[in-house]
N, CA, C and O atoms as CSV, one atom per row, in Angstrom:
chain,resi,resn,atom,element,x,y,z
A,1,MET,N,N,15.924,142.782,70.414
A,1,MET,CA,C,16.667,142.129,69.340
A,1,MET,C,C,15.643,141.707,68.282
A,1,MET,O,O,14.658,141.035,68.588
A,2,ASN,N,N,15.893,142.113,67.034
A,2,ASN,CA,C,14.937,141.780,65.975
A,2,ASN,C,C,15.274,140.421,65.355
A,2,ASN,O,O,16.323,139.846,65.648
A,3,ALA,N,N,14.408,139.924,64.520
A,3,ALA,CA,C,14.553,138.592,63.956
A,3,ALA,C,C,15.751,138.516,62.987
A,3,ALA,O,O,16.329,137.443,62.819
A,4,THR,N,N,16.123,139.621,62.359
A,4,THR,CA,C,17.279,139.604,61.463
A,4,THR,C,C,18.547,139.319,62.240
A,4,THR,O,O,19.329,138.455,61.845
A,5,LEU,N,N,18.765,140.016,63.322
A,5,LEU,CA,C,19.945,139.798,64.146
A,5,LEU,C,C,19.925,138.416,64.791
A,5,LEU,O,O,20.955,137.745,64.865
A,6,LEU,N,N,18.770,138.000,65.251
A,6,LEU,CA,C,18.641,136.684,65.849
A,6,LEU,C,C,18.935,135.591,64.823
A,6,LEU,O,O,19.612,134.615,65.145
A,7,GLY,N,N,18.446,135.736,63.617
A,7,GLY,CA,C,18.714,134.756,62.562
A,7,GLY,C,C,20.174,134.700,62.211
A,7,GLY,O,O,20.715,133.614,62.001
A,8,LEU,N,N,20.838,135.851,62.139
A,8,LEU,CA,C,22.267,135.892,61.857
A,8,LEU,C,C,23.054,135.199,62.963
A,8,LEU,O,O,23.932,134.384,62.679
A,9,LEU,N,N,22.753,135.510,64.211
A,9,LEU,CA,C,23.465,134.879,65.329
A,9,LEU,C,C,23.222,133.381,65.367
A,9,LEU,O,O,24.143,132.612,65.639
A,10,TYR,N,N,22.009,132.962,65.102
A,10,TYR,CA,C,21.679,131.540,65.089
A,10,TYR,C,C,22.445,130.820,63.979
A,10,TYR,O,O,22.997,129.742,64.200
A,11,GLY,N,N,22.476,131.411,62.801
A,11,GLY,CA,C,23.218,130.813,61.695
A,11,GLY,C,C,24.708,130.705,61.986
A,11,GLY,O,O,25.336,129.696,61.665
A,12,LEU,N,N,25.275,131.745,62.596
A,12,LEU,CA,C,26.684,131.701,62.960
A,12,LEU,C,C,26.960,130.642,64.013
A,12,LEU,O,O,27.964,129.932,63.946
A,13,ALA,N,N,26.064,130.538,64.986
A,13,ALA,CA,C,26.231,129.514,66.026
A,13,ALA,C,C,26.169,128.111,65.426
A,13,ALA,O,O,26.942,127.238,65.819
A,14,LEU,N,N,25.261,127.887,64.481
A,14,LEU,CA,C,25.200,126.590,63.821
A,14,LEU,C,C,26.459,126.322,63.020
A,14,LEU,O,O,26.950,125.194,62.978
A,15,GLY,N,N,26.977,127.354,62.389
A,15,GLY,CA,C,28.204,127.197,61.629
A,15,GLY,C,C,29.375,126.811,62.500
A,15,GLY,O,O,30.160,125.936,62.137
A,16,PHE,N,N,29.504,127.462,63.660
A,16,PHE,CA,C,30.582,127.123,64.571
A,16,PHE,C,C,30.404,125.711,65.124
A,16,PHE,O,O,31.385,124.994,65.320
A,17,ALA,N,N,29.162,125.310,65.376
A,17,ALA,CA,C,28.915,123.968,65.883
A,17,ALA,C,C,29.178,122.901,64.829
A,17,ALA,O,O,29.572,121.785,65.168
A,18,ALA,N,N,28.968,123.222,63.566
A,18,ALA,CA,C,29.112,122.238,62.493
A,18,ALA,C,C,30.548,122.084,62.033
A,18,ALA,O,O,30.885,121.057,61.444
A,19,ALA,N,N,31.406,123.062,62.278
A,19,ALA,CA,C,32.757,123.032,61.719
A,19,ALA,C,C,33.782,123.389,62.780
A,19,ALA,O,O,33.527,124.224,63.648
A,20,PHE,N,N,34.938,122.755,62.706
A,20,PHE,CA,C,35.958,122.977,63.739
A,20,PHE,C,C,37.319,123.308,63.153
A,20,PHE,O,O,38.320,122.782,63.638
A,21,GLY,N,N,37.405,124.145,62.147
A,21,GLY,CA,C,38.699,124.620,61.722
A,21,GLY,C,C,38.926,124.563,60.224
A,21,GLY,O,O,38.233,123.845,59.504
A,22,GLY,N,N,39.897,125.322,59.768
A,22,GLY,CA,C,40.301,125.308,58.361
A,22,GLY,C,C,39.399,126.147,57.470
A,22,GLY,O,O,38.460,126.806,57.917
A,23,PHE,N,N,39.732,126.089,56.191
A,23,PHE,CA,C,38.993,126.875,55.207
A,23,PHE,C,C,37.546,126.380,55.071
A,23,PHE,O,O,36.628,127.175,54.868
A,24,GLY,N,N,37.356,125.066,55.184
A,24,GLY,CA,C,36.004,124.511,55.112
A,24,GLY,C,C,35.115,125.050,56.215
A,24,GLY,O,O,33.922,125.269,56.004
A,25,ALA,N,N,35.685,125.263,57.385
A,25,ALA,CA,C,34.927,125.822,58.506
A,25,ALA,C,C,34.524,127.269,58.203
A,25,ALA,O,O,33.403,127.686,58.494
A,26,PHE,N,N,35.447,128.019,57.620
A,26,PHE,CA,C,35.152,129.399,57.257
A,26,PHE,C,C,33.988,129.445,56.278
A,26,PHE,O,O,33.067,130.246,56.439
A,27,VAL,N,N,34.028,128.600,55.280
A,27,VAL,CA,C,32.958,128.578,54.272
A,27,VAL,C,C,31.635,128.159,54.903
A,27,VAL,O,O,30.594,128.743,54.602
A,28,ALA,N,N,31.667,127.148,55.779
A,28,ALA,CA,C,30.447,126.686,56.431
A,28,ALA,C,C,29.828,127.784,57.278
A,28,ALA,O,O,28.615,127.990,57.237
A,29,VAL,N,N,30.658,128.500,58.056
A,29,VAL,CA,C,30.142,129.586,58.896
A,29,VAL,C,C,29.592,130.712,58.032
A,29,VAL,O,O,28.548,131.285,58.346
A,30,PHE,N,N,30.279,131.028,56.957
A,30,PHE,CA,C,29.830,132.098,56.063
A,30,PHE,C,C,28.472,131.748,55.448
A,30,PHE,O,O,27.561,132.576,55.447
A,31,VAL,N,N,28.338,130.541,54.934
A,31,VAL,CA,C,27.102,130.123,54.280
A,31,VAL,C,C,25.955,130.031,55.278
A,31,VAL,O,O,24.866,130.544,55.021
A,32,LEU,N,N,26.193,129.380,56.417
A,32,LEU,CA,C,25.124,129.249,57.397
A,32,LEU,C,C,24.744,130.601,58.012
A,32,LEU,O,O,23.576,130.839,58.318
A,33,GLY,N,N,25.724,131.476,58.188
A,33,GLY,CA,C,25.417,132.823,58.676
A,33,GLY,C,C,24.568,133.580,57.673
A,33,GLY,O,O,23.631,134.283,58.051
A,34,GLY,N,N,24.894,133.439,56.394
A,34,GLY,CA,C,24.093,134.098,55.360
A,34,GLY,C,C,22.673,133.562,55.305
A,34,GLY,O,O,21.721,134.326,55.148
A,35,LEU,N,N,22.531,132.251,55.433
A,35,LEU,CA,C,21.196,131.654,55.447
A,35,LEU,C,C,20.400,132.126,56.656
A,35,LEU,O,O,19.207,132.410,56.550
A,36,GLY,N,N,21.061,132.208,57.798
A,36,GLY,CA,C,20.401,132.720,58.999
A,36,GLY,C,C,19.969,134.168,58.831
A,36,GLY,O,O,18.883,134.564,59.255
A,37,LEU,N,N,20.842,134.950,58.202
A,37,LEU,CA,C,20.514,136.351,57.942
A,37,LEU,C,C,19.289,136.461,57.029
A,37,LEU,O,O,18.382,137.250,57.292
A,38,LEU,N,N,19.271,135.671,55.966
A,38,LEU,CA,C,18.119,135.703,55.041
A,38,LEU,C,C,16.829,135.270,55.728
A,38,LEU,O,O,15.773,135.867,55.516
A,39,ALA,N,N,16.921,134.231,56.549
A,39,ALA,CA,C,15.742,133.775,57.283
A,39,ALA,C,C,15.236,134.862,58.226
A,39,ALA,O,O,14.030,135.079,58.338
A,40,GLY,N,N,16.150,135.537,58.899
A,40,GLY,CA,C,15.753,136.603,59.809
A,40,GLY,C,C,15.130,137.785,59.079
A,40,GLY,O,O,14.146,138.360,59.543
A,41,ARG,N,N,15.712,138.147,57.929
A,41,ARG,CA,C,15.145,139.232,57.122
A,41,ARG,C,C,13.743,138.877,56.655
A,41,ARG,O,O,12.855,139.729,56.639
A,42,TRP,N,N,13.541,137.606,56.270
A,42,TRP,CA,C,12.227,137.151,55.821
A,42,TRP,C,C,11.217,137.220,56.980
A,42,TRP,O,O,10.077,137.643,56.789
A,43,LEU,N,N,11.639,136.807,58.167
A,43,LEU,CA,C,10.753,136.859,59.325
A,43,LEU,C,C,10.415,138.294,59.716
A,43,LEU,O,O,9.315,138.553,60.204
A,44,ASP,N,N,11.346,139.236,59.508
A,44,ASP,CA,C,11.088,140.649,59.771
A,44,ASP,C,C,10.215,141.295,58.708
A,44,ASP,O,O,9.701,142.397,58.904
A,45,GLY,N,N,10.048,140.614,57.584
A,45,GLY,CA,C,9.280,141.183,56.473
A,45,GLY,C,C,10.084,142.159,55.652
A,45,GLY,O,O,9.505,142.970,54.930
A,46,LYS,N,N,11.405,142.109,55.738
A,46,LYS,CA,C,12.268,143.033,55.001
A,46,LYS,C,C,12.896,142.387,53.776
A,46,LYS,O,O,13.714,143.008,53.098
A,47,LEU,N,N,12.522,141.156,53.491
A,47,LEU,CA,C,13.051,140.445,52.339
A,47,LEU,C,C,11.896,140.174,51.388
A,47,LEU,O,O,10.994,139.404,51.717
A,48,ASP,N,N,11.911,140.793,50.218
A,48,ASP,CA,C,10.827,140.652,49.252
A,48,ASP,C,C,11.294,139.798,48.093
A,48,ASP,O,O,11.908,140.293,47.148
A,49,LEU,N,N,10.999,138.515,48.171
A,49,LEU,CA,C,11.402,137.597,47.117
A,49,LEU,C,C,10.565,137.742,45.859
A,49,LEU,O,O,11.003,137.351,44.777
A,50,SER,N,N,9.373,138.296,45.983
A,50,SER,CA,C,8.524,138.451,44.808
A,50,SER,C,C,9.131,139.440,43.818
A,50,SER,O,O,8.941,139.299,42.610
A,51,ALA,N,N,9.852,140.429,44.313
A,51,ALA,CA,C,10.503,141.371,43.419
A,51,ALA,C,C,11.624,140.684,42.620
A,51,ALA,O,O,11.832,140.991,41.446
A,52,LEU,N,N,12.335,139.761,43.260
A,52,LEU,CA,C,13.381,139.024,42.549
A,52,LEU,C,C,12.783,138.073,41.533
A,52,LEU,O,O,13.292,137.960,40.419
A,53,VAL,N,N,11.711,137.389,41.898
A,53,VAL,CA,C,11.077,136.446,40.978
A,53,VAL,C,C,10.458,137.194,39.810
A,53,VAL,O,O,10.543,136.740,38.669
A,54,GLY,N,N,9.840,138.331,40.078
A,54,GLY,CA,C,9.223,139.137,39.013
A,54,GLY,C,C,10.287,139.654,38.043
A,54,GLY,O,O,10.056,139.703,36.835
A,55,ALA,N,N,11.445,140.037,38.568
A,55,ALA,CA,C,12.519,140.528,37.694
A,55,ALA,C,C,13.033,139.403,36.783
A,55,ALA,O,O,13.376,139.637,35.624
A,56,ALA,N,N,13.078,138.194,37.322
A,56,ALA,CA,C,13.542,137.066,36.513
A,56,ALA,C,C,12.515,136.738,35.411
A,56,ALA,O,O,12.882,136.367,34.296
A,57,ARG,N,N,11.233,136.882,35.746
A,57,ARG,CA,C,10.199,136.614,34.748
A,57,ARG,C,C,10.201,137.659,33.632
A,57,ARG,O,O,9.933,137.346,32.472
A,58,ASP,N,N,10.505,138.904,34.000
A,58,ASP,CA,C,10.510,139.982,33.013
A,58,ASP,C,C,11.608,139.838,31.984
A,58,ASP,O,O,11.480,140.339,30.867
A,59,ARG,N,N,12.678,139.166,32.342
A,59,ARG,CA,C,13.812,138.992,31.424
A,59,ARG,C,C,13.514,137.997,30.300
A,59,ARG,O,O,14.137,138.060,29.240
A,60,ARG,N,N,12.577,137.089,30.520
A,60,ARG,CA,C,12.286,136.044,29.537
A,60,ARG,C,C,11.524,136.536,28.369
A,60,ARG,O,O,11.212,135.761,27.465
């Protein structure tokens, strides 16, 4: 199991633990799952934030 999948599962587990129903729970799980996915991608070295920052600098 790679860090991306582990981060996604961890984020989803935190989302389920933090919320217990309704639309707010859906949003919490979605956001925390996304954050877990991003953290896992970063740990795997597959998320290059410098490219995003460089693109933002080039627009100015």
